[in-house]
C-alpha positions as a Markdown table, in Angstrom:
| # | Residue | x | y | z |
|---|---|---|---|---|
| 1 | Met | 19.4 | 28.1 | -2.2 |
| 2 | Asn | 16.9 | 30.4 | -0.5 |
| 3 | Arg | 14.6 | 28.4 | 1.9 |
| 4 | Trp | 11.6 | 30.6 | 1.3 |
| 5 | Leu | 9.1 | 28.0 | 2.5 |
| 6 | Ser | 9.0 | 26.9 | 6.1 |
| 7 | Leu | 7.1 | 23.8 | 7.2 |
| 8 | Ile | 6.3 | 23.9 | 10.9 |
| 9 | Gly | 4.9 | 21.0 | 12.8 |
| 10 | Ile | 2.4 | 22.0 | 15.6 |
| 11 | Gly | 0.7 | 19.9 | 18.2 |
| 12 | Glu | -2.5 | 20.1 | 20.1 |
| 13 | Asp | -0.7 | 22.3 | 22.7 |
| 14 | Gly | -0.5 | 25.0 | 20.1 |
| 15 | Tyr | 1.7 | 28.0 | 19.4 |
| 16 | Gln | 3.2 | 28.3 | 22.9 |
| 17 | Ser | 4.7 | 24.8 | 22.6 |
| 18 | Leu | 6.7 | 25.7 | 19.5 |
| 19 | Ser | 10.4 | 26.2 | 19.8 |
| 20 | Ser | 11.7 | 29.8 | 19.8 |
| 21 | Ala | 13.1 | 29.2 | 16.3 |
| 22 | Ala | 9.7 | 28.0 | 15.0 |
| 23 | Arg | 7.8 | 30.9 | 16.7 |
| 24 | Leu | 10.2 | 33.4 | 15.1 |
| 25 | Ile | 9.5 | 31.9 | 11.7 |
| 26 | Val | 5.7 | 32.1 | 12.3 |
| 27 | Asp | 5.9 | 35.7 | 13.6 |
| 28 | Asn | 7.9 | 36.9 | 10.6 |
| 29 | Ala | 6.1 | 35.1 | 7.8 |
| 30 | Asp | 4.4 | 37.1 | 5.1 |
| 31 | Ile | 1.9 | 34.2 | 4.4 |
| 32 | Ile | 0.8 | 31.4 | 6.7 |
| 33 | Val | -1.0 | 28.4 | 5.2 |
| 34 | Gly | -2.8 | 25.7 | 7.2 |
| 35 | Gly | -6.0 | 24.2 | 8.3 |
| 36 | His | -8.5 | 26.4 | 10.1 |
| 37 | Arg | -7.7 | 24.7 | 13.4 |
| 38 | His | -4.0 | 25.5 | 13.0 |
| 39 | Leu | -4.5 | 29.1 | 11.8 |
| 40 | Ala | -6.6 | 29.8 | 14.9 |
| 41 | Met | -3.6 | 28.8 | 17.1 |
| 42 | Val | -1.2 | 31.5 | 16.1 |
| 43 | Pro | -1.3 | 35.3 | 16.9 |
| 44 | Lys | -3.0 | 37.5 | 14.3 |
| 45 | Gly | -1.1 | 40.3 | 12.6 |
| 46 | Lys | -0.5 | 41.9 | 9.3 |
| 47 | Lys | 0.4 | 38.6 | 7.7 |
| 48 | Thr | -1.9 | 36.9 | 5.2 |
| 49 | Phe | -3.7 | 33.7 | 6.5 |
| 50 | Leu | -4.6 | 31.1 | 3.8 |
| 51 | Pro | -6.7 | 28.1 | 4.8 |
| 52 | Trp | -6.3 | 24.9 | 2.8 |
| 53 | Lys | -8.6 | 24.6 | -0.2 |
| 54 | Arg | -10.4 | 21.4 | -1.1 |
| 55 | Pro | -8.9 | 19.4 | -2.7 |
| 56 | Ile | -5.7 | 20.3 | -0.9 |
| 57 | His | -3.6 | 19.7 | -4.1 |
| 58 | Ser | -4.9 | 23.0 | -5.5 |
| 59 | Ser | -3.5 | 24.9 | -2.5 |
| 60 | Ile | -0.1 | 23.1 | -2.9 |
| 61 | Asp | 0.0 | 24.1 | -6.5 |
| 62 | Asp | -0.6 | 27.7 | -5.4 |
| 63 | Leu | 2.4 | 27.6 | -3.1 |
| 64 | Val | 5.0 | 27.9 | -5.9 |
| 65 | Glu | 3.4 | 31.3 | -6.8 |
| 66 | Tyr | 4.6 | 32.7 | -3.6 |
| 67 | Arg | 8.3 | 31.8 | -4.2 |
| 68 | Gly | 10.4 | 34.8 | -3.1 |
| 69 | Arg | 8.2 | 35.6 | -0.1 |
| 70 | Glu | 8.4 | 34.3 | 3.4 |
| 71 | Val | 5.8 | 31.5 | 3.5 |
| 72 | Cys | 5.0 | 29.3 | 6.5 |
| 73 | Val | 2.9 | 26.1 | 6.3 |
| 74 | Leu | 1.5 | 24.8 | 9.6 |
| 75 | Ala | 1.1 | 21.0 | 9.7 |
| 76 | Thr | 0.0 | 18.5 | 12.4 |
| 77 | Gly | 3.0 | 17.0 | 14.2 |
| 78 | Asp | 5.7 | 15.7 | 11.9 |
| 79 | Pro | 4.8 | 17.0 | 8.4 |
| 80 | Phe | 6.5 | 14.0 | 6.8 |
| 81 | Cys | 4.7 | 11.3 | 8.8 |
| 82 | Tyr | 1.8 | 10.7 | 6.4 |
| 83 | Gly | 1.5 | 14.4 | 6.3 |
| 84 | Val | 1.3 | 17.4 | 4.0 |
| 85 | Gly | 5.1 | 17.4 | 3.6 |
| 86 | Asn | 5.0 | 14.5 | 1.3 |
| 87 | Leu | 2.7 | 16.4 | -1.1 |
| 88 | Ile | 4.6 | 19.6 | -0.9 |
| 89 | Lys | 8.0 | 18.1 | -1.8 |
| 90 | Lys | 6.5 | 17.0 | -5.1 |
| 91 | Arg | 6.1 | 20.6 | -6.1 |
| 92 | Val | 8.9 | 22.3 | -4.1 |
| 93 | Pro | 12.5 | 21.0 | -3.9 |
| 94 | Ile | 13.4 | 20.1 | -0.3 |
| 95 | Glu | 16.4 | 22.4 | -0.7 |
| 96 | Glu | 13.9 | 25.3 | -0.6 |
| 97 | Ile | 12.1 | 24.1 | 2.5 |
| 98 | Asn | 13.0 | 24.7 | 6.1 |
| 99 | Val | 11.4 | 22.0 | 8.2 |
| 100 | Ile | 10.8 | 22.1 | 12.0 |
| 101 | Pro | 8.8 | 19.0 | 13.0 |
| 102 | Ala | 6.8 | 18.5 | 16.2 |
| 103 | Pro | 6.3 | 15.0 | 17.7 |
| 104 | Ser | 4.2 | 12.9 | 15.3 |
| 105 | Ala | 0.9 | 11.2 | 16.4 |
| 106 | Phe | 2.8 | 7.9 | 16.3 |
| 107 | Ser | 5.5 | 9.2 | 18.7 |
| 108 | Leu | 2.9 | 10.5 | 21.1 |
| 109 | Ala | 1.1 | 7.2 | 21.0 |
| 110 | Thr | 4.2 | 5.1 | 21.6 |
| 111 | Ala | 4.9 | 7.3 | 24.6 |
| 112 | Arg | 1.6 | 6.2 | 26.0 |
| 113 | Thr | 1.7 | 2.5 | 25.0 |
| 114 | Gly | 5.3 | 1.8 | 25.7 |
| 115 | Trp | 5.7 | 0.1 | 22.3 |
| 116 | Gly | 8.9 | 0.3 | 20.3 |
| 117 | Phe | 8.8 | 1.5 | 16.8 |
| 118 | Glu | 10.4 | -1.6 | 15.5 |
| 119 | Glu | 7.5 | -3.8 | 16.7 |
| 120 | Ile | 4.7 | -1.8 | 15.2 |
| 121 | Asp | 2.9 | -1.7 | 11.8 |
| 122 | Phe | 1.9 | 1.9 | 11.0 |
| 123 | Ile | -1.0 | 2.7 | 8.8 |
| 124 | Thr | -3.1 | 5.7 | 7.9 |
| 125 | Leu | -6.8 | 5.5 | 7.0 |
| 126 | His | -7.0 | 9.3 | 6.6 |
| 127 | Gly | -8.5 | 9.7 | 3.2 |
| 128 | Arg | -7.7 | 6.1 | 2.3 |
| 129 | Asn | -9.5 | 2.9 | 1.8 |
| 130 | Glu | -10.3 | 1.0 | 5.0 |
| 131 | Ala | -9.5 | -2.2 | 3.2 |
| 132 | Leu | -5.8 | -1.4 | 3.8 |
| 133 | Leu | -6.4 | -2.9 | 7.3 |
| 134 | Glu | -6.8 | -6.4 | 5.9 |
| 135 | Val | -3.1 | -7.0 | 5.3 |
| 136 | Val | -1.8 | -5.7 | 8.6 |
| 137 | Ile | -4.2 | -7.8 | 10.8 |
| 138 | Gln | -1.9 | -10.6 | 11.8 |
| 139 | Pro | -1.5 | -12.7 | 14.9 |
| 140 | Gln | 0.2 | -10.8 | 17.7 |
| 141 | Ala | 0.7 | -7.7 | 15.5 |
| 142 | Lys | 0.7 | -4.3 | 17.1 |
| 143 | Leu | -0.9 | -1.6 | 15.0 |
| 144 | Leu | -1.0 | 2.2 | 15.2 |
| 145 | Ile | -3.6 | 3.7 | 12.9 |
| 146 | Leu | -4.2 | 7.3 | 12.0 |
| 147 | Ala | -8.0 | 7.7 | 11.8 |
| 148 | His | -10.1 | 9.1 | 9.0 |
| 149 | Asn | -13.0 | 10.4 | 11.1 |
| 150 | Gly | -14.8 | 9.9 | 14.4 |
| 151 | Ser | -16.2 | 6.5 | 13.4 |
| 152 | Thr | -12.9 | 4.9 | 12.4 |
| 153 | Pro | -12.6 | 2.9 | 15.6 |
| 154 | Ser | -15.9 | 1.2 | 14.9 |
| 155 | Val | -14.7 | 0.3 | 11.4 |
| 156 | Val | -11.5 | -1.1 | 12.9 |
| 157 | Ala | -13.4 | -3.1 | 15.5 |
| 158 | Lys | -15.8 | -4.6 | 13.0 |
| 159 | Thr | -13.0 | -5.6 | 10.7 |
| 160 | Leu | -11.1 | -7.3 | 13.5 |
| 161 | Val | -14.3 | -9.3 | 14.5 |
| 162 | Lys | -15.0 | -10.3 | 10.9 |
| 163 | Arg | -11.4 | -11.6 | 10.5 |
| 164 | Gly | -11.5 | -13.6 | 13.7 |
| 165 | Tyr | -9.7 | -11.2 | 15.9 |
| 166 | Gly | -12.5 | -10.2 | 18.2 |
| 167 | Glu | -10.4 | -10.5 | 21.4 |
| 168 | Ser | -8.0 | -7.8 | 20.2 |
| 169 | Phe | -7.5 | -4.8 | 22.4 |
| 170 | Ile | -8.2 | -1.4 | 21.0 |
| 171 | Thr | -7.1 | 1.9 | 22.6 |
| 172 | Val | -8.2 | 5.3 | 21.1 |
| 173 | Phe | -6.0 | 8.3 | 21.9 |
| 174 | Glu | -7.9 | 11.4 | 21.3 |
| 175 | Arg | -6.4 | 14.9 | 21.0 |
| 176 | Met | -3.0 | 13.9 | 22.4 |
| 177 | Gly | -1.2 | 16.8 | 24.0 |
| 178 | Asn | -4.4 | 18.9 | 24.5 |
| 179 | Pro | -5.7 | 19.6 | 28.0 |
| 180 | Ala | -8.9 | 17.8 | 26.8 |
| 181 | Glu | -6.9 | 14.6 | 25.9 |
| 182 | Arg | -8.6 | 11.3 | 26.7 |
| 183 | Ser | -8.2 | 7.6 | 25.9 |
| 184 | Val | -10.8 | 4.9 | 25.5 |
| 185 | His | -10.0 | 1.2 | 25.9 |
| 186 | Gly | -11.9 | -2.0 | 25.0 |
| 187 | Lys | -12.0 | -5.3 | 23.1 |
| 188 | Ala | -13.0 | -5.3 | 19.4 |
| 189 | Cys | -15.9 | -7.7 | 20.1 |
| 190 | Asp | -17.3 | -5.4 | 22.8 |
| 191 | Trp | -16.7 | -2.1 | 21.0 |
| 192 | Val | -19.6 | 0.4 | 21.2 |
| 193 | Glu | -17.9 | 3.8 | 21.5 |
| 194 | Asn | -18.3 | 6.1 | 18.5 |
| 195 | Gly | -18.3 | 9.8 | 17.6 |
| 196 | Phe | -14.7 | 10.6 | 18.5 |
| 197 | Asp | -12.9 | 13.8 | 17.7 |
| 198 | Pro | -11.6 | 13.4 | 14.2 |
| 199 | Leu | -8.0 | 14.0 | 15.5 |
| 200 | His | -7.2 | 10.6 | 17.1 |
| 201 | Thr | -4.9 | 7.6 | 16.8 |
| 202 | Ile | -5.9 | 4.0 | 17.3 |
| 203 | Ala | -3.6 | 1.4 | 18.9 |
| 204 | Val | -4.5 | -2.3 | 18.3 |
| 205 | Glu | -3.0 | -5.4 | 19.9 |
| 206 | Cys | -4.1 | -8.2 | 17.5 |
| 207 | Ile | -5.2 | -11.3 | 19.2 |
| 208 | Ala | -6.4 | -14.1 | 16.9 |
| 209 | Glu | -9.1 | -16.5 | 18.0 |
| 210 | Pro | -8.3 | -20.2 | 18.1 |
| 211 | Leu | -8.6 | -21.9 | 14.8 |
| 212 | His | -9.2 | -18.6 | 12.9 |
| 213 | Ala | -8.6 | -18.5 | 9.2 |
| 214 | His | -5.1 | -17.0 | 9.1 |
| 215 | Gln | -4.1 | -15.0 | 6.0 |
| 216 | Ser | -0.4 | -14.6 | 6.2 |
| 217 | Arg | 1.1 | -11.6 | 4.4 |
| 218 | Leu | 4.4 | -13.4 | 3.9 |
| 219 | Ser | 3.3 | -16.7 | 2.3 |
| 220 | Cys | 0.7 | -17.2 | -0.5 |
| 221 | Leu | -3.0 | -17.4 | 0.2 |
| 222 | Ala | -5.2 | -20.4 | -0.2 |
| 223 | Asp | -7.1 | -20.6 | -3.5 |
| 224 | Asp | -10.4 | -20.2 | -1.7 |
| 225 | Ala | -9.3 | -16.8 | -0.4 |
| 226 | Phe | -10.0 | -15.5 | -3.9 |
| 227 | Ser | -13.2 | -15.2 | -5.9 |
| 228 | His | -12.5 | -16.7 | -9.3 |
| 229 | Asp | -14.0 | -18.7 | -12.2 |
| 230 | Gly | -11.2 | -21.3 | -12.2 |
| 231 | Lys | -8.8 | -18.9 | -14.0 |
| 232 | Ile | -6.3 | -18.7 | -11.1 |
| 233 | Thr | -2.6 | -19.5 | -10.6 |
| 234 | Lys | -3.0 | -22.3 | -8.0 |
| 235 | Glu | -1.5 | -21.8 | -4.6 |
| 236 | Asp | 1.6 | -24.0 | -5.0 |
| 237 | Ile | 2.4 | -22.7 | -8.5 |
| 238 | Arg | 1.7 | -19.2 | -7.3 |
| 239 | Ser | 4.1 | -19.5 | -4.5 |
| 240 | Ile | 6.9 | -20.6 | -6.8 |
| 241 | Ser | 6.0 | -17.8 | -9.3 |
| 242 | Ile | 6.1 | -15.1 | -6.6 |
| 243 | Thr | 9.5 | -16.3 | -5.5 |
| 244 | Ala | 10.7 | -16.2 | -9.1 |
| 245 | Leu | 9.4 | -12.6 | -9.5 |
| 246 | Met | 11.3 | -11.5 | -6.3 |
| 247 | Pro | 9.0 | -8.9 | -4.8 |
| 248 | Thr | 11.0 | -5.9 | -3.7 |
| 249 | Pro | 9.6 | -2.8 | -1.8 |
| 250 | Gly | 8.7 | 0.0 | -4.1 |
| 251 | Gln | 8.8 | -1.9 | -7.3 |
| 252 | Ile | 6.1 | -2.3 | -9.9 |
| 253 | Leu | 4.7 | -5.5 | -11.3 |
| 254 | Trp | 2.7 | -6.0 | -14.5 |
| 255 | Asp | 0.3 | -9.0 | -14.2 |
| 256 | Val | -0.6 | -9.6 | -17.8 |
| 257 | Gly | -3.7 | -11.8 | -18.3 |
| 258 | Ala | -4.4 | -11.3 | -14.6 |
| 259 | Gly | -7.4 | -13.6 | -14.3 |
| 260 | Cys | -8.7 | -13.0 | -10.8 |
| 261 | Gly | -5.7 | -10.8 | -9.9 |
| 262 | Ser | -4.0 | -13.3 | -7.6 |
| 263 | Ile | -0.4 | -12.6 | -8.6 |
| 264 | Gly | -0.6 | -8.8 | -8.4 |
| 265 | Ile | -2.4 | -9.0 | -5.1 |
| 266 | Glu | 0.2 | -11.4 | -3.6 |
| 267 | Trp | 2.9 | -9.0 | -4.8 |
| 268 | Met | 1.3 | -6.0 | -3.1 |
| 269 | Arg | 0.7 | -7.9 | 0.1 |
| 270 | Arg | 4.4 | -8.4 | 0.6 |
| 271 | Asp | 5.1 | -4.7 | 1.3 |
| 272 | Lys | 2.9 | -1.6 | 1.4 |
| 273 | Arg | 5.3 | 0.2 | -0.9 |
| 274 | Ser | 5.0 | -2.4 | -3.7 |
| 275 | Arg | 2.6 | -1.6 | -6.6 |
| 276 | Ala | 1.0 | -3.7 | -9.3 |
| 277 | Ile | -1.0 | -3.3 | -12.5 |
| 278 | Ala | -3.4 | -6.1 | -13.4 |
| 279 | Ile | -4.2 | -6.3 | -17.1 |
| 280 | Glu | -7.4 | -8.2 | -18.1 |
| 281 | Tyr | -10.1 | -7.9 | -20.7 |
| 282 | Gln | -12.9 | -10.2 | -19.6 |
| 283 | Glu | -15.6 | -8.3 | -17.7 |
| 284 | Asn | -16.4 | -11.1 | -15.2 |
| 285 | Arg | -12.7 | -11.4 | -14.3 |
| 286 | Leu | -12.3 | -7.7 | -14.0 |
| 287 | Arg | -15.0 | -7.8 | -11.3 |
| 288 | Phe | -13.2 | -10.6 | -9.6 |
| 289 | Ile | -10.0 | -8.6 | -9.5 |
| 290 | Ala | -11.7 | -5.5 | -8.0 |
| 291 | Lys | -13.5 | -7.6 | -5.4 |
| 292 | Asn | -10.3 | -9.6 | -4.4 |
| 293 | Ala | -8.2 | -6.4 | -4.2 |
| 294 | Val | -10.5 | -4.9 | -1.6 |
| 295 | Ala | -11.1 | -8.1 | 0.3 |
| 296 | Leu | -7.4 | -9.0 | 0.6 |
| 297 | Gly | -6.1 | -5.6 | 1.5 |
| 298 | Thr | -4.7 | -4.2 | -1.8 |
| 299 | Pro | -7.3 | -1.6 | -2.8 |
| 300 | Asp | -4.7 | 0.4 | -4.7 |
| 301 | Leu | -4.1 | -2.4 | -7.2 |
| 302 | Lys | -4.4 | -0.7 | -10.6 |
| 303 | Ile | -6.7 | -2.5 | -12.9 |
| 304 | Val | -6.5 | -2.0 | -16.7 |
| 305 | Asn | -9.4 | -3.2 | -18.9 |
| 306 | Gly | -7.9 | -4.3 | -22.2 |
| 307 | Arg | -6.0 | -6.9 | -24.2 |
| 308 | Ala | -2.3 | -7.2 | -24.4 |
| 309 | Pro | -0.3 | -5.9 | -26.1 |
| 310 | Gln | -2.5 | -2.9 | -26.9 |
| 311 | Ala | -3.4 | -2.3 | -23.3 |
| 312 | Leu | 0.3 | -2.2 | -22.3 |
| 313 | Lys | 1.0 | 1.1 | -24.0 |
| 314 | Lys | 1.8 | 4.1 | -21.7 |
| 315 | Leu | 1.8 | 2.0 | -18.5 |
| 316 | Glu | 4.4 | 2.8 | -15.9 |
| 317 | Thr | 7.7 | 1.0 | -16.6 |
| 318 | Pro | 7.7 | -2.4 | -14.7 |
| 319 | Asp | 10.4 | -3.9 | -12.6 |
| 320 | Ala | 8.8 | -7.4 | -13.0 |
| 321 | Ile | 6.3 | -8.9 | -15.3 |
| 322 | Phe | 4.2 | -12.0 | -14.9 |
| 323 | Ile | 2.4 | -13.3 | -18.1 |
| 324 | Gly | -0.4 | -15.5 | -16.9 |
| 325 | Gly | -2.4 | -15.4 | -20.1 |
| 326 | Gly | -2.1 | -14.2 | -23.7 |
| 327 | Leu | 1.4 | -15.4 | -24.4 |
| 328 | Ser | 0.4 | -16.8 | -27.8 |
| 329 | Asn | -1.1 | -13.5 | -28.9 |
| 330 | Val | 1.0 | -11.7 | -31.4 |
| 331 | Gly | 3.3 | -9.1 | -29.9 |
| 332 | Val | 2.6 | -9.8 | -26.2 |
| 333 | Phe | 6.1 | -11.1 | -25.3 |
| 334 | Glu | 7.8 | -8.4 | -27.5 |
| 335 | Ala | 5.8 | -5.6 | -25.8 |
| 336 | Cys | 6.6 | -6.9 | -22.4 |
| 337 | Trp | 10.2 | -7.4 | -23.0 |
| 338 | Gln | 10.6 | -4.0 | -24.5 |
| 339 | Ala | 8.9 | -2.3 | -21.6 |
| 340 | Leu | 10.7 | -4.2 | -18.9 |
| 341 | Arg | 13.6 | -2.2 | -17.3 |
| 342 | Val | 17.1 | -3.5 | -17.4 |
| 343 | Gly | 17.6 | -5.9 | -14.5 |
| 344 | Gly | 13.9 | -6.6 | -14.4 |
| 345 | Arg | 12.4 | -10.1 | -14.0 |
| 346 | Leu | 10.0 | -11.8 | -16.4 |
| 347 | Val | 8.2 | -15.0 | -15.4 |
| 348 | Val | 5.8 | -17.0 | -17.6 |
| 349 | Asn | 3.9 | -20.2 | -16.9 |
| 350 | Ala | 2.7 | -22.6 | -19.6 |
| 351 | Val | 0.5 | -25.7 | -19.3 |
| 352 | Thr | -0.2 | -26.5 | -23.0 |
| 353 | Thr | 2.3 | -28.0 | -25.4 |
| 354 | Glu | 1.8 | -25.1 | -27.7 |
| 355 | Ser | 2.8 | -22.6 | -25.0 |
| 356 | Glu | 5.6 | -24.8 | -23.9 |
| 357 | Ala | 7.0 | -24.7 | -27.4 |
| 358 | Ile | 6.9 | -20.9 | -27.3 |
| 359 | Leu | 8.8 | -20.9 | -24.0 |
| 360 | Ile | 11.4 | -23.3 | -25.2 |
| 361 | Asn | 12.1 | -21.1 | -28.2 |
| 362 | Leu | 12.2 | -17.9 | -26.0 |
| 363 | Asn | 14.6 | -19.6 | -23.6 |
| 364 | Gln | 16.9 | -20.5 | -26.6 |
| 365 | Asn | 16.9 | -16.8 | -27.8 |
| 366 | Phe | 16.8 | -14.9 | -24.6 |
| 367 | Gly | 18.4 | -17.2 | -22.0 |
| 368 | Gly | 17.0 | -17.6 | -18.5 |
| 369 | Asp | 15.9 | -20.9 | -16.8 |
| 370 | Leu | 13.2 | -23.4 | -17.6 |
| 371 | Thr | 11.6 | -25.4 | -14.8 |
| 372 | Arg | 9.0 | -28.1 | -15.0 |
| 373 | Ile | 6.8 | -28.1 | -11.9 |
| 374 | Thr | 4.7 | -31.1 | -11.1 |
| 375 | Ile | 2.4 | -31.1 | -8.0 |
| 376 | Ser | 0.9 | -34.3 | -6.5 |
| 377 | Lys | -1.4 | -34.3 | -3.5 |
| 378 | Thr | -3.0 | -37.1 | -1.5 |
| 379 | His | -6.5 | -38.2 | -2.7 |
| 380 | Pro | -9.1 | -40.7 | -1.5 |
| 381 | Leu | -8.8 | -44.0 | -3.4 |
| 382 | Gly | -11.6 | -46.2 | -2.2 |
| 383 | Lys | -10.8 | -47.1 | 1.4 |
| 384 | His | -7.2 | -46.1 | 0.8 |
| 385 | Thr | -5.3 | -43.0 | -0.1 |
| 386 | Gly | -3.4 | -42.4 | -3.3 |
| 387 | Trp | -1.8 | -39.5 | -5.2 |
| 388 | Lys | -3.5 | -37.1 | -7.6 |
| 389 | Thr | -1.1 | -35.4 | -9.9 |
| 390 | Phe | -2.1 | -32.1 | -11.3 |
| 391 | Met | -1.3 | -30.8 | -14.8 |
| 392 | Pro | 2.4 | -30.1 | -15.0 |
| 393 | Thr | 3.5 | -26.4 | -15.5 |
| 394 | Leu | 6.6 | -25.3 | -17.4 |
| 395 | Gln | 8.0 | -22.1 | -16.0 |
| 396 | Trp | 10.4 | -19.7 | -17.7 |
| 397 | Arg | 12.1 | -17.0 | -15.7 |
| 398 | Val | 14.6 | -14.6 | -17.1 |
| 399 | Thr | 16.3 | -11.4 | -16.1 |
| 400 | Lys | 16.7 | -8.6 | -18.7 |
| 401 | Gly | 20.4 | -7.8 | -19.1 |
| 402 | Tyr | 22.0 | -4.8 | -20.7 |
| 403 | Met | 22.8 | -6.8 | -23.8 |
| 404 | Ala | 19.1 | -7.6 | -24.2 |
| 405 | Val | 17.9 | -4.0 | -24.6 |
| 406 | Asn | 18.0 | -4.1 | -28.4 |
| 407 | Gln | 16.8 | -7.7 | -28.7 |
């Protein structure tokens, strides 16, 4: 297949730093596409220079119109490291693309910090919600962050301080590889620098203050981490439910009758590739879901305003479904079961005898496992301490098999 499109990574040191193969491609291209900064780096000639449009997606759509000509796209560093390469491959098959990457901003930063890739959490805030920081801020974590603009370091510092990580060390690497490269160091609690060149990367060594309120991304959050009206799957039950759902990177969860969104948020916090859709119809709870998603680091949680089963139509096929409300509504289970992919997991909790009867019947017809969960916690009893037992929960978990497709 003809590789008519070349994707060339270029650094701050410009055209002269390109390999001879990359320069040959640039020199012989009919069309060169890139940002104004990149286009200014290469020699002028008879070729056509096309700066990116805004939004950039429109320029990428235009690329396919040039198939058959020699087209060169210039991109910062490694085009597939949170770069334009990921957008281009959605429109042009990789078999038609010739890729010559330059060192990514992350590679350049690790060369300056001495950190190994295996010990780092990588995140980009370029064009993305700064709430994504919330999940990766963990004790002793090492973060490398691609900035959105010149004030991103201040945003990072303020977030660290708010979370109880004010002693964390921040280093800003500005224009790495350029003769004008510089780095700025400081603690989050003392940070005052601002107005950086937009092209910079931020390194953070997370240092938690003593007795800080730790929000682990690997275990379930405390109930008071969420804003809610009482409609929440409680922490202990939530932990058991998340385990039953088996979060897997890249998979999609439906949280049906989402309440405050706790299950979908916990699912997404496990891995940045995981996605969830929260379905809820009550306005006040929809507001809770939106607020919690941002506060707890999952701003990309998709929120659907509507009642099941009607609201489930045309949603992306789920790999797992949690039914937290609405099970007794006509057609809810049937719609969920039909939508669930083969091999997918369905988990339902019930606390009323009526809902328990439904689960027992479903278990008889579709298989799976029923588990009764009873939680007791210590409670003051006069001068003594006793046990307070919470309402028992019946949980049904089932995996959809090939034989179940037509059930």
